[in-house]
C-alpha positions in Angstrom: 24.5 2.9 -66.1 20.9 2.3 -66.9 19.7 -0.6 -69.4 16.7 0.8 -71.3 14.5 -2.2 -71.0 11.1 -2.4 -73.0 8.2 -1.2 -71.1 4.8 -0.5 -72.9 3.0 0.3 -69.7 2.8 3.7 -67.8 4.4 3.9 -64.5 2.2 5.5 -62.0 3.9 7.2 -58.9 1.8 9.0 -56.3 3.1 12.6 -56.0 3.3 12.5 -52.1 6.1 9.8 -52.8 8.3 12.1 -54.7 11.4 13.1 -53.1 13.4 15.8 -54.2 17.1 15.0 -54.5 18.8 18.3 -55.3 21.8 18.3 -57.8 25.3 19.0 -56.7 26.1 20.4 -60.1 25.7 24.1 -60.6 22.7 25.2 -62.7 23.5 27.7 -65.6 20.9 30.3 -66.4 21.6 32.5 -69.5 20.1 34.7 -72.3 20.9 33.8 -75.9 20.6 36.7 -78.4 22.2 38.4 -81.5 24.0 41.5 -81.6 25.9 43.7 -84.0 29.1 45.6 -83.3 30.9 48.4 -85.1 34.3 50.1 -85.0 36.4 52.4 -87.1 40.1 52.6 -87.7 40.7 56.2 -87.3 44.3 57.3 -86.7 45.2 55.1 -83.7 44.0 51.7 -84.7 45.1 48.9 -86.7 42.8 46.7 -88.7 43.2 43.9 -86.3 42.5 46.3 -83.2 39.3 47.5 -85.2 37.9 44.1 -85.6 38.6 43.4 -82.0 36.9 46.7 -81.1 33.9 45.8 -83.1 33.8 42.5 -81.4 33.8 44.0 -78.0 31.0 46.6 -78.9 28.9 43.6 -80.3 29.4 41.8 -76.8 28.6 45.0 -74.8 25.4 45.5 -77.0 24.4 41.7 -76.3 24.7 42.4 -72.6 22.6 45.6 -72.7 19.9 44.0 -74.7 19.8 40.8 -72.6 19.5 43.0 -69.5 16.7 45.0 -71.2 15.0 41.7 -72.2 15.1 39.9 -68.7 14.0 43.3 -67.0 11.0 43.5 -69.4 10.1 39.7 -68.9 10.6 39.4 -65.3 7.9 41.0 -62.9 8.9 39.5 -59.5 7.5 41.8 -56.8 10.7 41.4 -54.5 13.1 44.3 -54.2 16.1 42.0 -53.1 15.3 39.8 -56.2 15.2 42.6 -58.7 18.3 44.0 -57.0 20.1 40.5 -57.7 19.1 40.4 -61.3 20.2 43.9 -61.9 23.7 43.0 -60.3 23.7 39.8 -62.2 23.6 41.2 -65.6 25.7 44.1 -64.7 28.4 41.7 -64.2 27.6 39.4 -67.0 30.1 37.6 -69.4 29.6 36.8 -72.9 30.4 33.6 -74.8 30.2 34.0 -78.8 28.3 30.9 -80.0 28.7 31.9 -83.7 29.8 34.8 -85.9 26.9 35.2 -88.2 28.4 38.0 -90.5 31.4 40.2 -90.6 33.1 42.6 -93.1 34.8 45.9 -93.7 33.0 48.9 -95.3 33.8 52.7 -95.8 32.2 55.3 -93.8 32.2 58.9 -95.4 33.3 60.5 -91.9 35.2 57.9 -90.3 36.9 56.0 -93.2 37.4 52.2 -93.0 35.0 50.6 -90.6 34.4 47.0 -89.5 31.0 45.4 -88.7 30.4 41.9 -86.9 27.2 40.3 -85.9 27.2 37.5 -83.5 25.0 35.0 -81.7 26.0 35.2 -78.2 25.1 33.6 -74.7 25.0 36.2 -72.0 25.8 34.4 -68.8 24.8 36.6 -65.6 26.9 36.8 -62.5 26.7 33.2 -61.0 26.7 34.2 -57.4 24.0 36.8 -58.0 21.6 34.2 -59.8 22.4 31.6 -57.2 21.0 34.0 -54.7 17.9 34.4 -57.0 17.4 30.5 -57.6 17.7 29.8 -54.0 14.6 31.6 -53.2 11.9 29.0 -53.1 9.1 31.7 -53.8 11.0 32.7 -57.0 11.7 29.0 -58.2 8.3 28.5 -59.2 7.3 32.0 -60.0 6.4 32.2 -63.8 7.2 35.8 -63.9 11.0 35.1 -62.8 13.9 34.0 -65.2 13.5 30.5 -66.5 14.2 27.8 -64.0 14.1 24.2 -64.7 14.7 21.6 -62.0 15.8 18.0 -62.7 15.8 15.3 -60.0 15.5 11.6 -59.3 13.6 9.4 -56.8 17.1 8.6 -55.3 20.7 9.7 -55.1 22.3 6.2 -55.0 21.3 3.1 -57.0 22.2 -0.7 -56.6 22.1 -3.1 -59.6 18.6 -4.0 -60.6 16.9 -1.1 -59.1 14.7 1.2 -61.3 15.1 4.9 -61.7 12.6 7.6 -62.2 13.6 11.1 -63.4 11.6 14.4 -62.9 11.5 17.7 -64.5 9.7 20.8 -63.7 10.0 24.4 -65.0 8.5 27.7 -63.7 7.3 28.8 -67.2 6.7 27.0 -70.4 9.9 25.7 -72.0 11.2 23.4 -74.7 13.8 20.8 -73.4 15.9 17.7 -74.0 17.0 15.4 -71.5 20.2 13.5 -71.9 21.7 10.5 -69.7 25.4 10.0 -69.4 26.4 6.9 -67.8 29.6 5.7 -65.9 31.5 4.8 -69.3 30.8 8.1 -70.9 28.1 7.0 -73.1 25.3 9.4 -73.8 21.6 8.8 -74.9 18.7 11.2 -75.4 15.8 10.0 -73.3 13.4 12.8 -74.0 12.3 13.4 -76.8 12.5 9.7 -77.8 11.1 7.7 -80.7 7.8 6.9 -78.9 7.5 10.2 -76.9 8.4 13.2 -79.1 7.2 16.0 -76.9 9.7 18.9 -76.5 7.5 21.6 -75.2 6.5 21.5 -71.6 4.1 23.7 -69.5 5.3 25.5 -66.4 4.5 24.3 -62.9 3.8 20.9 -63.9 6.0 17.8 -62.9 7.0 15.4 -65.8 8.3 12.0 -65.2 10.6 9.9 -67.1 9.7 7.1 -67.9 5.9 7.6 -68.4 3.2 8.0 -71.0 4.4 6.6 -74.3 7.8 5.8 -73.1 8.7 2.1 -73.9 11.5 1.7 -71.5 12.3 1.3 -68.0 15.6 2.8 -66.5 16.9 -0.3 -64.7 20.4 0.0 -63.2 23.2 -2.3 -64.7 26.9 -2.4 -65.3 29.2 -0.3 -65.6 28.8 1.4 -62.3 29.9 4.8 -60.8 29.1 8.4 -61.3 26.4 9.3 -63.7 24.3 12.2 -64.6 21.0 13.4 -66.2 21.2 16.8 -68.0 18.3 18.9 -68.9 18.7 21.7 -71.5 15.8 24.1 -71.5 14.9 27.5 -73.4 11.9 29.6 -74.0 12.7 28.9 -77.9 13.2 25.7 -79.8 16.4 24.1 -79.1 19.3 23.6 -81.7 19.6 20.0 -83.0 22.2 17.6 -82.1 23.4 14.3 -83.7 21.0 11.3 -82.8 20.7 7.7 -83.9 17.5 5.6 -83.0 18.5 2.9 -80.4 15.3 1.1 -79.8 13.1 3.2 -77.4 15.7 6.0 -76.9 18.4 7.9 -79.2 22.1 7.4 -78.9 23.8 10.7 -79.1 26.4 10.9 -82.0 27.4 14.5 -81.2 30.7 14.5 -79.2 30.0 15.2 -75.5 31.6 18.5 -75.2 29.7 19.8 -78.2 26.2 18.8 -76.9 25.7 21.8 -75.0 27.1 24.2 -77.9 24.9 22.7 -80.5 21.9 22.8 -78.2 22.4 26.5 -77.6 22.0 27.0 -81.5 18.4 28.0 -80.8 15.9 29.4 -83.0 15.4 33.1 -81.8 11.6 33.2 -82.0 11.1 34.7 -78.4 9.9 38.0 -77.5 11.6 41.0 -78.5 12.7 43.9 -76.1 11.8 47.0 -77.9 13.2 47.1 -81.6 16.5 45.7 -80.6 16.0 42.4 -81.9 15.1 38.8 -80.1 16.4 36.8 -77.2 15.6 33.7 -75.4 16.2 32.5 -71.9 18.1 29.4 -71.6 18.6 27.0 -68.6 20.9 24.0 -68.3 20.8 21.8 -65.1 22.3 18.4 -64.1 21.4 15.8 -61.3 24.2 13.5 -60.5 23.7 10.1 -59.1 25.8 7.1 -58.2 25.3 3.5 -59.3 26.8 0.5 -57.7 26.8 -3.5 -57.8 24.1 -5.0 -55.6 25.2 -5.4 -52.0 
């Protein structure tokens, strides 16, 4: 783990000394939107089947809208990249984050009908998006889908060594950075009580700790596999449970719920036509190993 030792100074690192240590955990690019679905009973559906059909309709509409949104927001001048994006959303899956509204109503022509409104995460095909993200010319392109990298100055650390974390996005984004140690404890290191920025410019490398941060990331017991996760979106992120712990926040939300609650974003992003609003979302992780001093 890292001990958050007080540090009121700014750590200055020359950019040419930065070493990019890629994460071994897969990144997750997605789009979060709201969609409505409808279905009527007719003569061949039960009420339960009608409700299920309405949900499938909402999911289909979420995929269609997200595809339109990404196409309208992406202007990459590369045929292969455009082809992969179209393929990615043509084979997307949908995760229902929340059922916002639902209920039965009467239709003059169709009879008993059901309507459901959902907040959904549309997850494009992983292999197609991986081909897009591997293109170095696309990773930093602000006209491409949101891509946020996270890395550290090393992959392995020994007791007493200090860690530096870096994040960089291809376009402006909101983010939170969570550290999980070998014992499973989680802390939010950015934003923190002394550095409350959660909006970042694209094309800029941000370092942790730096600026107003009042801690150093010094390696201490327990040792083992640890990770740093960045959650990012083009809209403000959903809230999680936090408790001030000196210069950082301890996370009171259960580990499995952090990503879910973070995805409860405020949909204030641009709209694609008159269909509603959507926001790009990106989750990325850097994995490290800590060990006793040799």
